[in-house]
C-alpha angles and dihedrals in degrees: 000000000000123000128224137173109232115206119229096254092057093045095049093043089049093054096048106030135042108231134095095312089056089051089054089055091047087054088058094047091048094052098252095115135021113215117227115215141169127204090259092053093046091050090052091049090053096047094046094044090053093046095049091044091055095041095049094037091233120173093207113131104231096185097082089053092051093043092052091048090050092057104032107037126092104252118209140177103237119242107232114234118233091226136012115277104177125064085238108052090207088069094060088085090076092055090044091054092047090052091049091052097040090233120154098207139070116180106210143161093183108111090213086067103033093057091061117102106229099301110208088356091297115141112223107203134179114238089256094052092046092049088049088060094059119104120254089253092053092049090052088052089058093050093051 
């Protein structure tokens, strides 16, 4: 199974809406991809999920998502970068986690990440681009 770091925007959109980000989360739940997270990424997921749920008045229970992530993700201790890579320093945590796990992929919608040109050999793909790289059999798995 391949690993990937999933940025907060993709994770949160995948929980609350049913478009490409949701398909990325389905890929995780169906065993196609293993999310890589650090404590800092997990904390941001939790804070943003709670904020969006409150702002949008969603009834979605976010705890099952967080519980599943706690037990099924690949947890890493991020490798601190020597200097800032992203325009927004808060986004460096995704690259740090990818480096710690040795993963070659970050799935992101955040423009501060997607404008980077393969830092440290890590591909930063939009959900659509990442889904487009799946095999036909994997895409069928997502449609099932």
